[in-house]
Structures are given as C-alpha cells and as structure tokens.
C-alpha positions, 0 to 999 in steps of 0.5 A: 366400315367396309364390312358394316356398309356391305352388310347393311346394303345387302340386308336392305337390298334383300328385304326391299327385293322380297317386299316387291317380289313376293306381293308382285308375283302373288298379285300378278297370278291372282285369279279374277272373276271373268269379265267381258268389258274391254276396259276392265280387261285392259285394266286387269292386264295393266295391273298384272303388267305393273305387278310383274314389273314390281316383281322384276325390280324385286328380283333384281334387288335380290340378285344384287345381294349376291353380286354386290361388288359388280352391282354398283350401277344396279343399286344406283338404278334402284335408288333412282327408281325409288326417287321417282316413286317418292316424287310420285307419292309427294305429288299425290300428297300435294294434289290428292291430299294426305294418305293414310299412315301406312302409305305415309310410312311407305313414303318415309321408307322409300325416301330412306332407301333411295338416299341410301342406295344413291349415296352409299352404293357399293364402291366403284373401285372394288375395295370389297374384293380385298376383304376375302383375303384379310 
C-alpha cells in the first residue's frame, strides 16, 4: 500500500500542479489592450496577481512531488487551500445559483483532491524512506 499511496499522491500532486501552473503563467503574462481607466487597471493588476498566486500554488504542488517525504505539511496545506476553494464554490452555488457543468465538475475534483490531500498525506514517520532499501 505504501508504494501505491506514494504513486497516486505523486500523480495527483503533479497533475494538480500543472493544471494551476500553466494557465496561471499564461494568464499572468497575457497582453491586454491598453486602458487608461484607473479601475480597469486595478482589476487587471488584481487578476495578474491572483493568477500569479495560482501559478505559485501549482509550482509548490509540483515541487512536493520531488520531496514527498518532507512535504507532509505542504500537501496538507494544499488540501486546506482546496477546502477553502470548495467552500467558496458551495457558497456561490447557494447564493448565485447553479453553475455550468464544467464548473460543477471542478467542484467535484477539488473536493476529492482536498479530501485526499488532507486524509492521505505523506506519512509523518518517514516510512517511505525505508522503501529505497527493500
């Protein structure tokens, strides 16, 4: 079970990381039409900052794949972050109405990942480190 758990966790972290890193970087550096409205400039700036944060979380997730034995807290932190994303989506679902199918699919995937990262993080006792010598 240890090797399967490690493999599944690594794959999920890597896919999740790339799904945030690539679009985050693309949107962060996307050129927009020149605007002079102060409010529009502030909104563009906020959007770039949020996409940068998204790319950063994706990078952390990908980095955790390479240092999985030491990344227990990081994986759990990603799980807690996803819990807040899920809560935000659920709040929007009740307040704003039903989203389209793709957004609802995101809710399901994010819920699954949050639960997996929180309840099945890398072991705290370093039991995977002994796998190298077996």
